C-alpha positions in Angstrom: -0.2 0.2 0.2 8.5 0.3 3.8 11.9 1.2 3.3 15.3 1.1 5.7 15.7 4.6 5.3 19.0 7.2 6.1 18.8 10.7 6.5 20.1 11.5 2.7 16.7 8.9 1.7 14.5 11.1 4.2 15.2 14.2 2.5 15.1 13.3 -1.1 11.3 12.0 -0.1 10.3 15.4 1.6 12.0 16.9 -1.6 9.1 15.1 -3.5 6.0 16.9 -1.4 5.4 20.7 -2.6 6.7 22.7 0.2 6.9 26.1 1.6 7.9 29.3 0.0 6.4 32.1 -1.6 2.9 30.8 -4.1 2.7 32.6 -7.7 -0.7 34.7 -7.9 -3.6 32.3 -8.7 -4.5 32.3 -12.4 -7.6 33.7 -13.6 -9.3 32.8 -16.4 -11.0 34.8 -19.1 -14.5 34.3 -19.0 -14.8 35.3 -22.9 -13.8 31.6 -23.7 -16.5 28.8 -24.6 -16.4 27.1 -21.2 -19.0 26.2 -18.8 -18.6 27.5 -15.5 -17.4 23.7 -14.2 -15.0 23.5 -16.9 -13.4 26.7 -16.0 -13.4 25.8 -12.3 -11.8 22.7 -13.1 -9.0 23.9 -15.2 -8.3 27.3 -12.6 -7.9 24.3 -9.9 -5.3 22.6 -12.1 -3.5 25.7 -12.9 -3.4 26.6 -9.3 -2.4 23.2 -7.7 1.0 23.1 -6.2 0.9 18.9 -6.9 0.1 19.7 -10.4 3.4 21.5 -10.8 5.2 19.3 -9.2 4.1 15.9 -10.8 5.1 17.4 -14.0 8.1 18.5 -12.9 9.4 15.0 -11.1 7.8 13.1 -14.2 4.8 11.5 -12.2 1.7 10.8 -14.1 -0.8 12.3 -11.7 -0.8 14.8 -8.5 -2.3 11.4 -7.1 1.3 10.3 -6.9 2.0 11.9 -4.1 -1.1 10.9 -1.8 1.1 7.1 -2.2 4.3 9.4 -1.4 2.6 11.0 2.0 1.1 7.8 2.8 4.3 5.9 2.6 6.4 8.5 4.7 3.6 8.2 7.4 3.2 4.4 7.6 6.2 2.9 5.6 4.2 0.6 3.6 6.5 0.1 0.6 10.0 -1.3 1.3 12.9 -2.6 -1.0 11.5 -6.3 -2.0 8.2 -6.0 -1.3 5.5 -7.4 -3.9 2.6 -5.4 -4.5 -0.5 -5.1 -6.5 -1.8 -1.9 -7.9 -5.5 -2.1 -8.7 -7.1 0.3 -11.1 -3.7 1.8 -11.6 -3.8 3.8 -14.8 -2.4 6.7 -15.5 0.1 5.2 -13.5 1.5 7.6 -10.8 0.8 5.3 -7.7 2.7 2.7 -9.8 5.5 4.7 -10.4 5.9 5.5 -6.6 5.5 1.9 -5.9 8.4 0.6 -8.3 10.7 3.4 -7.1 10.3 2.6 -3.4 10.2 -1.1 -3.9 13.3 -0.8 -6.2 11.4 -3.5 -8.6 13.6 -4.2 -11.4 16.7 -3.8 -9.2 18.8 -6.8 -7.7 16.9 -7.8 -4.5 14.2 -5.4 -5.4 10.3 -5.4 -5.6 7.8 -7.1 -7.8 5.1 -4.8 -9.0 1.7 -5.5 -10.8 -0.2 -2.6 -11.9 -3.8 -3.6 -13.1 -6.4 -1.6 -15.1 -8.7 -2.4 -17.5 -7.5 0.8 -19.5 -4.3 0.8 -21.9 -1.3 2.0 -19.8 1.9 3.2 -20.6 4.9 0.7 -19.2 6.7 1.8 -15.9 10.4 0.9 -15.5 10.3 -2.0 -12.9 6.4 -3.1 -13.1 4.6 -5.9 -14.8 1.3 -4.3 -16.3 -2.2 -6.4 -16.7 -4.9 -5.1 -18.9 -7.6 -7.2 -16.9 -10.8 -6.9 -14.8 -9.6 -8.2 -11.3 -13.1 -9.7 -10.9 -12.8 -11.6 -13.9 -12.6 -15.5 -13.1 -9.0 -16.7 -13.5 -7.8 -12.9 -13.0 -6.5 -13.4 -9.3 -4.6 -16.6 -9.9 -2.7 -14.6 -13.2 -1.9 -11.7 -11.2 -0.2 -13.9 -8.4 1.8 -16.4 -11.0 2.8 -12.7 -12.6 3.8 -11.3 -9.1 5.5 -14.6 -8.2 3.6 -15.7 -4.6 1.7 -14.2 -2.5 1.4 -9.9 -2.1 2.5 -7.9 0.8 0.8 -4.7 -0.5 -2.8 -4.8 -2.2 -3.2 -0.9 -3.2 -6.5 0.8 -4.5 -6.5 3.9 -5.6 -10.0 3.2 -8.0 -12.9 5.8 -8.2 -15.8 5.2 -10.9 -16.8 8.1 -12.9 -18.5 10.8 -10.8 -22.6 11.0 -11.5 -22.7 14.4 -9.7 -25.1 12.5 -6.9 -23.4 11.9 -3.9 -25.0 9.2 -2.2 -24.7 7.7 -5.2 -21.6 7.9 -6.0 -20.6 7.2 -2.0 -22.4 3.8 -2.8 -20.3 3.0 -5.9 -16.8 3.8 -5.1 -17.4 1.8 -1.6 -18.5 -1.0 -3.7 -14.8 -0.6 -5.3 -13.3 -0.4 -2.1 -15.4 -3.9 -1.3 -14.0 -5.7 -3.9 -10.6 -4.7 -3.7 -11.0 -5.9 0.1 -12.0 -9.2 -1.4 -9.1 -10.0 -3.8 -6.8 -8.4 -0.7 -7.9 -11.3 1.3 -7.3 -13.9 -1.4 -3.7 -12.7 -2.4 -2.0 -11.1 0.5 0.6 -13.0 2.6 0.0 -13.0 6.4 1.4 -9.7 7.4 0.3 -8.0 5.0 -1.1 -4.4 4.4 -4.1 -2.9 2.2 -4.9 0.6 0.9 -7.8 1.9 -0.5 -9.8 5.0 -1.4 -13.1 5.5 0.3 -15.6 8.8 1.2 -16.5 9.9 4.1 -20.2 8.7 5.1 -22.3 6.5 6.3 -21.5 3.4 4.1 -18.0 2.2 4.8 -19.1 0.8 8.1 -19.4 -3.0 6.9 -16.1 -2.6 5.3 -14.0 -1.2 8.3 -16.0 -4.2 10.3 -14.5 -6.5 7.9 -11.3 -5.5 7.9 -11.2 -5.0 11.4 -11.8 -9.0 12.0 -9.1 -9.7 8.9 -6.0 -7.1 10.1 -4.9 -6.3 13.3 -5.0 -2.5 12.6 -6.9 -0.7 10.6 -7.3 3.4 10.4 -8.1 6.2 8.6 -5.5 8.7 6.5 -6.1 11.8 4.8 -3.1 12.9 2.7 -2.1 16.8 2.2 -2.3 16.1 -1.3 -6.0 15.1 -1.2 -8.2 18.6 -1.4 -9.6 19.9 1.5 -12.7 20.1 0.4 -13.0 16.6 -0.8 -14.5 13.6 1.2 -11.8 11.2 -0.2 -10.2 9.7 2.6 -7.7 5.9 2.4 -8.1 3.4 4.7 -5.5 1.7 5.7 -5.2 -1.7 6.9 -2.2 -3.4 8.8 -1.0 -7.1 9.7 -3.3 -9.3 7.6 -4.2 -12.2 10.1 -4.7 -14.7 7.0 -7.2 -16.8 5.8 -8.5 -19.8 7.8 -8.0 -23.1 6.7 
């Protein structure tokens, strides 16, 4: 969802997160262009988002990469040599972070399998599979590619927004529960699971289930998650394993 880190590595990690300093004046778009108000707000937000600019500078495929950076800096989930499954990986920002921090593709490094039904460009050190992780036989195929059980299952999946908060909440929780089902089948004892959820009432059944399967379950909101967003990440560590 982490490494032996000396002082120099810690400083490199911190540098990957937008820091302080004087921010540039906010960009405002002309109202003369043929954009809807919602399109104008989205574009202005992107242009004024320091994580978008930093992701571009560092070569990350999305600003979401910083969410995993911050989760890992706090919880140490991605250790060198770890076997990781990244569900709903496209466009690949989380896969980039996971591959770098597990040293995938290097001697003694980790193994990353990135899964998505959408096309995704190669990520050095990662194996990419274009498939539905819920399809029959998908779990066996993923574990074969991984070379065994996973140490960490990541899910930053979210369905397309309908604009109706209650509906979107239920849909994202359904994806998180499906990811938890998958994790329970592929994780090695002691493994970890990270999934995007939304604040609300629908996550209770997921949390109850995770508390049975894992030693510790917590909610974390990375700094890179927008303040106005209902987005949280549930992080479960210490997988107890499947009986029988």
